[in-house]
C-alpha positions in Angstrom: 20.5 48.1 -18.9 19.8 47.7 -15.2 19.8 44.7 -13.1 16.1 44.8 -12.9 15.8 44.6 -16.5 18.1 42.4 -17.0 16.1 40.1 -14.6 13.0 40.5 -16.3 14.5 39.9 -19.5 15.8 36.5 -18.4 12.4 35.7 -16.9 10.4 36.6 -20.0 12.8 34.7 -22.4 13.6 31.6 -20.2 10.3 31.0 -18.9 6.9 32.0 -20.3 6.8 31.9 -23.8 6.7 28.9 -26.6 6.9 28.5 -30.4 4.4 25.7 -31.3 6.8 22.6 -32.4 4.7 19.8 -31.2 0.8 18.7 -31.7 -0.9 20.6 -29.6 -3.1 18.7 -27.1 -5.9 19.8 -25.1 -6.4 18.6 -21.2 -9.7 18.6 -19.4 -9.2 20.4 -16.0 -11.5 21.0 -13.1 -14.9 22.6 -14.0 -15.1 24.3 -17.3 -11.4 24.8 -18.0 -9.0 23.6 -20.6 -5.2 23.5 -20.5 -3.8 23.6 -23.9 -0.2 22.2 -23.9 1.4 24.3 -26.7 5.3 22.8 -26.7 8.7 23.4 -25.9 11.5 25.1 -28.2 15.1 25.0 -27.9 17.8 26.2 -29.9 18.9 22.6 -30.9 16.7 19.8 -32.0 18.1 16.4 -32.4 21.8 18.1 -32.2 21.4 20.3 -34.8 20.3 24.2 -34.7 16.3 24.6 -34.8 14.8 27.4 -37.1 14.4 30.0 -34.4 11.5 32.4 -34.2 12.3 35.9 -34.3 12.2 37.6 -31.1 11.9 41.1 -29.6 11.4 42.9 -26.2 9.9 46.3 -26.4 10.0 48.2 -23.1 7.7 51.3 -23.3 7.3 54.2 -20.7 3.8 55.8 -20.9 2.5 59.0 -19.5 0.8 58.1 -16.7 -2.2 60.2 -17.5 -2.7 58.0 -20.7 -2.7 54.3 -18.9 -6.1 53.4 -19.3 -6.0 54.7 -23.1 -2.9 53.0 -23.6 -4.0 49.7 -22.4 -7.1 49.7 -24.4 -4.9 50.6 -27.7 -2.4 47.7 -26.6 -5.3 45.1 -26.1 -6.7 46.1 -29.5 -3.4 45.4 -31.4 -2.4 42.3 -29.8 -6.2 41.0 -30.2 -6.0 41.9 -33.9 -2.4 40.8 -34.6 -3.3 37.3 -33.2 -6.3 36.9 -35.3 -5.2 38.3 -38.4 -1.1 37.7 -38.4 -0.4 34.0 -39.1 3.2 34.9 -38.4 2.7 36.7 -35.2 3.2 33.7 -32.6 3.0 35.8 -29.4 2.4 39.3 -28.1 2.8 39.4 -24.0 2.5 42.8 -22.6 3.2 43.2 -18.7 3.5 46.5 -16.5 5.8 46.6 -13.6 4.1 46.6 -10.2 6.2 49.4 -9.0 6.1 51.2 -12.0 2.9 50.9 -13.7 3.3 53.0 -16.4 6.4 51.0 -17.8 5.3 48.2 -20.0 7.6 45.0 -21.3 6.1 43.6 -24.5 7.3 40.2 -25.5 7.0 39.6 -29.3 7.7 36.5 -31.2 7.3 36.1 -34.8 7.9 33.2 -37.3 11.1 34.8 -38.6 12.0 38.7 -39.3 10.1 39.1 -42.3 6.7 38.2 -40.6 7.8 41.2 -38.1 8.6 43.5 -40.8 5.0 42.7 -42.1 3.4 43.0 -38.9 4.9 46.8 -38.7 3.3 47.6 -42.0 -0.1 46.5 -41.3 -3.1 48.8 -40.9 -3.9 47.8 -37.1 0.0 48.2 -36.2 0.1 51.8 -38.2 -3.2 52.6 -36.3 -1.4 51.7 -32.9 1.7 53.8 -33.5 -0.4 56.7 -34.5 -2.5 56.5 -31.6 -0.1 56.0 -28.8 2.7 58.1 -30.2 1.8 60.7 -28.1 1.2 58.7 -25.1 4.7 56.9 -25.1 7.6 59.0 -23.9 10.3 56.5 -24.0 10.6 53.2 -26.2 13.8 50.8 -25.9 14.0 47.8 -28.1 15.9 44.6 -26.8 17.2 42.0 -29.5 17.4 38.9 -28.3 18.3 35.5 -29.2 15.8 32.6 -28.1 17.5 29.9 -25.9 14.3 28.1 -24.5 10.8 28.8 -24.9 7.9 27.1 -23.3 4.5 27.6 -22.3 1.2 26.3 -21.5 -2.1 28.1 -22.5 -4.9 28.3 -19.9 -8.2 29.9 -20.3 -11.9 29.4 -19.1 -14.5 28.2 -21.1 -18.2 29.0 -20.5 -20.8 26.5 -20.9 -23.2 28.9 -22.6 
């Protein structure tokens, strides 16, 4: 694993993501926007180990000729998984600026059973079959969560 990948893994696991462990609170922002604070998860709670979510990071290299098609499939699987699977907590996908055909996908599940159930769903099977020939390389990193924290922010329409 190269230094760039290690830095990305560190950044993803230490800064960007959260397991909801406290009540969600909505905070009004300027205009129509609302910020929802999700919470902070740490590997210890009150001096005891906390139940850890199951986290994986996937690195996918995609044939550059299929980037648009792959991105559409990725958006569909993420949207469907978040909407239909209560054990799927987080799915974040980013592409590297200097290498836009390389994707890093941060996945967080309630537990390993939820991850395994996700892989058996019809929408995951569709994604896998649809993208099988687009993806030229797959690398999966098994990681242990240490600290996970995030704020969700999105714009709301007045209409």
